[in-house]
N, C-alpha and C positions, 0 to 999 in steps of 0.2 A: 405772618400767617403761614402755618405749615401746610404743605401739600399743593400750594399754588405757585408755580414758578414765575408767573407774571408779577406777583407781589415781591418776589426775591429781587427781580430786576428793578421794580419801582422803588424798593427800599434803597437800592444802590444808586440809582440814577435820577430819580425825581427830586427836584430842588426843594419842594415843599413837603416836608415829612408829615406835617399835620394833615395835609390833604390826603396823603397815602393812608394814614391811620383812619381817617374818616371813610375812605373808600373801603378799607378792610371791614370796618363795622357795617357799612351798607351792604357789602358783598355777603357777609355772614347772615344778614337778615333776609337776603334774597332780593334786594332791591337794585342790584347792579349785575348786569349780565356779562358773560365772558367776552362777547364781541366788543362791547363798549370798553371794557377793561383793556382788551388787547389793542384797540385803536388808540387809547390813551397812552399805552406803553410805546407804541410806534411813534407817537408825537414826542414823547419824552426822549426816546433814543435818538430820534432825528435832531432834536434841539441840542443834544449832547454831542453828536457826531458831526453835524454840519460845520461848526467852527474848525474842527480837525481837518475835514475835507477841504475847506477853504484854505487853510494854512498849507496843506499839501499842494494845492494848485499853485499857490504863490511860490513855494519852494521849487516846484517843478518848472516854473517859468524862469527861475533864476538859479540854475545849478551851481553857478560860481559862488553863491552865498553858502550853499551846502558844503562845497569843497573847502571854502575858507573856514567855516565852523569846524569841520573835521580836522583840518590842519591845526587850528588853534587848540582844539581839545587834545589832539595828539601831543602837541608841544607841552601843554600844561601837564598832561599825564606823565610824559617822560620826565619832566622836571621833578614831579612828586616821587616818581619811582627812583630816580637817582638819589634824592635825599633819603628816601626810605632805605634803600640798599646801603648807603653810606652809614646810616645809623645802625643797621643790622651788622655790617662788617665791624664797626667800632665796638658794638656790644659783644661780638664774638672774638675780638682781638685779632682780626685778620685784615687790617688796613695796610695797604701797600703804598709806599711812596715811590713815585717815579720822578726822575729829574728831567 
């Protein structure tokens, strides 16, 4: 629905798209007020964000897990970068051999 930012967010975050479409129809007819619509959006956003907040609290309580994940990701990224750069050098004909 154009012109109503609440529906933009509901389209993006509400799990039941049919419910959003029904609310749009009701809103157009005048049977759904802005306050009720905004309260519904708050509920939808909270249900979307709450698991993210919980995961953040878990990670905050165990910073060693975050560090381990960062180290593992860095190592994997470096391995991929090494392979990519080797392929680039081979393609350019600038592979150097060291003894």
